[in-house]
C-alpha positions in Angstrom: 111.5 59.4 -72.2 108.2 61.0 -73.0 107.6 61.5 -69.2 111.2 62.9 -68.9 110.5 65.4 -71.6 107.1 66.6 -70.3 108.7 66.6 -66.7 111.6 69.1 -68.0 108.8 71.0 -69.8 106.8 71.6 -66.8 109.8 72.5 -64.7 110.9 75.1 -67.3 107.5 76.6 -67.0 107.8 76.9 -63.4 111.0 78.8 -63.3 109.8 80.9 -65.8 107.0 81.7 -63.5 109.3 82.1 -60.7 111.2 84.7 -62.8 108.2 86.9 -63.2 107.7 86.8 -59.4 104.3 84.9 -59.2 105.4 83.5 -55.9 105.2 87.0 -54.3 102.6 88.7 -56.3 99.6 90.1 -54.5 96.3 91.0 -56.3 95.6 94.4 -55.9 91.9 94.4 -56.5 89.3 91.9 -55.7 87.2 90.2 -58.6 84.7 88.0 -58.8 85.2 84.4 -60.4 88.2 82.3 -60.8 89.0 82.9 -64.3 88.7 87.0 -63.9 91.1 86.4 -61.1 93.5 84.4 -63.0 93.6 86.7 -65.8 94.4 89.6 -63.4 97.3 87.7 -61.9 98.5 87.0 -65.4 98.3 90.4 -66.9 99.9 92.0 -63.8 102.7 89.7 -63.5 103.5 91.1 -67.4 103.1 94.5 -65.8 106.0 93.6 -63.3 108.2 92.0 -66.2 107.9 95.1 -68.4 110.0 97.2 -65.6 108.3 100.3 -66.4 105.0 101.9 -68.4 106.0 104.5 -70.5 102.8 106.0 -72.0 104.3 107.1 -75.0 104.8 103.5 -76.1 102.2 101.6 -77.8 103.2 98.3 -76.1 103.0 99.9 -72.4 99.6 101.5 -73.2 98.2 98.2 -74.1 99.7 96.4 -71.0 98.0 98.9 -68.9 94.8 98.5 -71.1 95.2 94.6 -70.6 95.7 95.0 -66.9 92.7 97.6 -66.5 90.3 95.1 -68.7 91.3 92.0 -66.7 90.9 93.8 -63.4 87.4 96.0 -63.5 86.4 99.4 -65.0 87.7 100.9 -62.2 89.2 104.2 -63.1 91.9 103.9 -60.3 93.6 100.7 -62.5 96.9 102.7 -61.9 96.8 102.2 -58.1 97.5 98.5 -58.5 100.4 98.9 -60.7 103.9 99.0 -58.8 106.2 100.0 -61.4 106.7 103.6 -62.6 104.4 105.1 -65.1 106.4 107.2 -67.3 105.4 109.5 -70.3 102.8 111.7 -68.2 103.6 115.2 -66.6 106.1 114.4 -63.6 103.6 115.9 -61.4 100.8 113.6 -62.9 98.4 111.2 -61.2 96.5 107.9 -61.9 94.0 110.1 -63.5 96.5 111.9 -65.8 97.7 108.4 -66.8 94.2 107.1 -67.3 93.6 110.2 -69.4 96.7 109.5 -71.7 95.4 106.0 -72.2 91.9 106.5 -73.1 93.1 109.2 -75.5 95.2 107.0 -77.3 92.8 103.9 -77.6 89.9 106.7 -78.7 91.9 108.1 -81.2 93.4 104.8 -82.8 91.4 103.3 -85.9 91.6 99.8 -84.6 89.0 97.7 -83.2 90.2 97.3 -79.9 89.0 93.9 -78.8 90.2 92.2 -75.9 92.2 89.8 -78.2 93.9 92.7 -80.0 94.7 94.1 -76.8 96.2 91.1 -75.5 98.2 90.4 -78.5 99.8 94.0 -78.5 100.5 93.6 -74.8 102.1 90.6 -75.1 104.0 90.3 -78.4 106.7 92.9 -77.7 107.9 91.1 -74.4 110.6 88.4 -73.9 110.0 84.8 -74.8 110.1 83.8 -70.9 107.4 86.5 -70.3 105.0 85.3 -72.8 105.3 81.7 -72.1 104.8 82.5 -68.5 101.6 84.2 -69.4 100.2 81.2 -71.5 101.0 79.0 -68.6 99.3 81.2 -66.1 96.2 81.3 -68.3 96.3 77.8 -70.1 97.6 75.8 -67.2 101.2 74.1 -67.0 99.9 70.7 -67.9 98.9 71.6 -71.7 100.2 69.2 -74.3 99.9 69.4 -78.2 101.4 72.4 -80.1 101.9 75.7 -78.2 102.6 78.7 -80.2 104.4 81.9 -79.1 104.9 85.1 -80.2 107.5 87.4 -78.7 110.1 90.5 -79.6 107.8 92.2 -81.9 108.8 95.0 -84.3 106.8 97.0 -86.8 108.5 94.7 -89.5 107.9 91.4 -88.0 107.9 89.0 -85.0 109.6 85.9 -83.7 107.4 82.9 -83.6 108.2 79.8 -81.6 106.2 76.6 -82.0 106.6 73.5 -79.5 104.9 70.3 -79.5 104.6 67.6 -76.6 102.2 64.7 -77.5 99.6 63.5 -75.1 100.0 60.7 -72.7 99.8 57.4 -74.8 99.8 59.3 -78.1 102.3 58.7 -80.5 105.7 60.9 -80.2 106.3 61.3 -84.2 103.9 63.3 -86.5 105.0 63.4 -90.1 101.7 65.2 -91.4 101.7 68.6 -89.4 100.1 71.7 -90.7 101.4 75.2 -89.9 99.4 77.9 -91.8 100.5 81.4 -91.4 98.2 84.2 -92.8 99.0 88.1 -93.1 102.6 87.2 -93.1 105.5 85.2 -94.9 108.6 83.2 -93.3 111.6 82.7 -95.2 112.2 79.3 -94.0 108.8 77.2 -93.7 108.1 75.3 -90.5 108.3 71.5 -91.0 105.7 68.9 -91.3 107.8 66.3 -89.2 107.9 66.5 -85.3 109.1 64.6 -82.5 107.9 65.1 -79.1 109.7 67.9 -77.4 110.5 69.7 -80.6 110.7 73.5 -80.7 111.1 75.4 -84.1 111.4 79.2 -84.2 111.2 81.5 -87.2 110.9 85.0 -87.8 107.4 86.1 -89.5 107.6 89.3 -91.6 104.5 91.3 -91.3 102.7 92.1 -94.6 101.7 95.8 -94.4 98.4 96.7 -92.7 97.4 93.2 -91.9 97.0 91.2 -88.8 99.0 87.8 -88.9 97.1 84.7 -87.5 99.1 81.2 -87.3 97.5 77.6 -86.8 99.7 74.6 -85.8 97.8 71.2 -86.4 100.5 68.6 -85.0 99.0 65.2 -84.4 95.6 65.3 -82.6 96.3 69.1 -81.1 95.5 72.4 -82.7 96.9 75.7 -81.4 96.2 78.9 -83.1 97.3 82.6 -82.1 96.3 86.1 -83.3 99.0 88.6 -83.9 97.6 92.0 -84.0 99.7 94.6 -86.4 101.5 97.0 -84.7 99.2 100.2 -84.3 100.8 103.7 -84.7 102.8 105.0 -81.7 100.7 107.4 -79.6 100.8 111.0 -80.7 103.2 113.1 -78.6 103.1 116.8 -78.1 106.1 119.4 -77.3 106.1 120.6 -73.7 108.3 122.4 -71.7 110.1 120.9 -69.0 111.8 123.1 -66.3 114.1 122.3 -63.3 115.7 123.9 -60.4 119.2 124.5 -59.3 121.0 125.5 -56.3 123.2 128.7 -56.0 126.4 129.1 -54.3 128.4 132.1 -52.8 126.6 135.1 -52.6 123.6 132.9 -53.5 123.9 130.0 -51.4 120.6 128.2 -50.9 118.9 130.0 -53.3 117.1 128.1 -55.8 116.7 129.3 -59.6 114.5 127.8 -62.2 115.3 126.9 -66.0 115.1 124.7 -68.6 116.2 121.1 -67.6 119.7 120.3 -68.3 121.1 123.8 -69.1 123.9 125.2 -66.9 122.6 126.9 -63.8 122.4 130.7 -64.4 124.4 130.1 -67.3 127.3 129.8 -65.2 129.0 126.5 -66.6 130.3 126.0 -63.1 130.5 122.6 -61.8 129.9 123.8 -58.4 126.5 125.4 -59.4 125.8 122.3 -61.8 122.9 122.1 -64.1 118.9 122.8 -63.8 118.0 119.2 -63.1 116.2 119.0 -59.5 112.6 118.7 -58.9 112.1 118.5 -63.1 108.4 119.6 -64.2 106.3 120.2 -67.1 105.1 123.9 -67.2 102.5 125.8 -69.1 102.7 128.6 -66.8 105.1 130.5 -64.6 104.6 132.7 -61.4 106.7 135.4 -60.2 107.9 136.7 -56.9 110.2 139.8 -55.7 113.3 139.5 -53.6 112.8 141.0 -50.3 116.1 142.1 -49.2 120.0 141.6 -49.6 121.3 140.9 -53.0 118.0 140.2 -54.4 115.8 143.1 -53.1 113.4 144.7 -55.7 114.4 142.0 -58.3 111.7 139.6 -60.0 112.2 136.0 -60.4 110.3 133.5 -62.1 109.4 129.7 -61.3 106.6 127.4 -61.7 103.7 128.5 -59.8 103.2 127.4 -56.1 106.9 126.5 -55.7 108.8 128.2 -53.0 110.3 131.5 -54.1 114.1 131.4 -54.1 114.3 129.6 -50.7 113.1 126.1 -50.3 111.8 126.8 -46.6 109.0 129.1 -48.3 110.0 131.5 -45.9 109.8 134.2 -49.1 106.2 133.0 -50.2 105.8 131.5 -53.4 105.7 132.1 -57.2 102.4 133.8 -57.9 100.4 135.6 -60.6 100.7 133.1 -63.3 101.7 134.2 -66.8 101.0 131.8 -69.7 104.2 130.4 -71.7 102.6 127.5 -73.8 102.8 129.4 -76.8 105.6 132.1 -76.2 108.0 130.0 -74.2 110.8 131.1 -72.2 113.9 133.1 -72.6 117.1 134.2 -70.8 118.7 137.8 -70.1 121.8 138.8 -68.7 121.6 140.5 -64.9 123.5 143.3 -64.2 124.5 145.3 -61.0 126.9 143.9 -58.4 125.6 140.5 -57.9 124.1 139.2 -61.2 126.5 140.8 -64.1 127.3 137.5 -65.0 124.4 135.6 -64.3 121.6 134.6 -66.8 118.1 133.9 -65.5 115.0 132.7 -67.2 111.3 134.2 -67.4 108.7 134.4 -69.9 109.8 135.5 -73.3 109.2 139.5 -73.7 108.8 140.2 -70.0 111.5 143.0 -68.4 114.7 141.3 -67.2 114.6 140.8 -63.4 111.5 143.1 -63.6 113.8 146.0 -64.5 112.8 147.6 -67.9 116.5 149.3 -68.0 118.2 145.6 -68.1 116.4 144.5 -71.2 114.1 141.6 -71.6 114.0 137.7 -71.5 115.0 137.5 -75.2 117.9 135.4 -75.5 117.9 131.5 -76.4 114.1 131.4 -76.5 112.7 127.7 -75.5 109.3 126.9 -76.5 109.4 123.2 -76.0 112.6 120.6 -74.9 110.7 117.4 -74.5 107.6 115.5 -75.7 104.9 113.9 -73.9 
């Protein structure tokens, strides 16, 4: 009976490890020492399970830091992360992601020891992910109690305790001790355990405190540190612009405006919305149409982007103008071609570069996203 229970537990652990892709995972950075390599492998598996890293979320930042600490002090830690990194400007790189991570840990008031980073990184994940991480670190043949903390919120955390007695040891324990500090449970853990038992409770956090849990069942002991969830990283308002492609007289022309708004204000499904090549901008550049329907008109877009034509045949948007404080606004065009079109540019600048058409002064947008 005991052997069957133990074998089932090992098989279950192996299945969990397969779910996280251990069989096909490749270590990206070489590390001296078996322990360091193992930690690298385990932390990297958690990142794969997470699906994406959003650097506006504390748990993602902690996962990134756990991975970075486990591999080396190499600044290029993001090169080994194969999931998307979100929460940085869309044109950002590993360096900008690193800057975001460093800023959060530097500004936080907590003592970010490896133990705390590991706790924050793992406790918000699924039970399968946390179990696989512990098996990876501790080995799959571990007996005695095992404590898992997962699916955490700022209010509390789900805690599961399992017990498998060692070979030749008693399979029943009537004097188990489960101590919870820094949190409370509505229904206390039992004192009597049969080998193979598993008990799950929701532990409510006491405000401002870390949680520590110790389980003494039979001759075995396990303990776990569950960090309080720190404040989420501060976000800052940013302006995100995107492009759209014109039709008819403007077939193939590319215009820029606030991401998600209707292209040139036309509300025409053929024109769609500004949603191509989105990017965070603090400056806009200008260019002047060289001929045809756009001759002599000034247009605005991200500095360095092609002027109106994607092939770059008309040059790029140059002469940067700062819009970080003033934002952008729209104005209605005039003449034969643009009388029904609203284009965007730096607030207060002449509409289409023609003072007689007024200024960019309608629907001003300073920020439309957070990073």
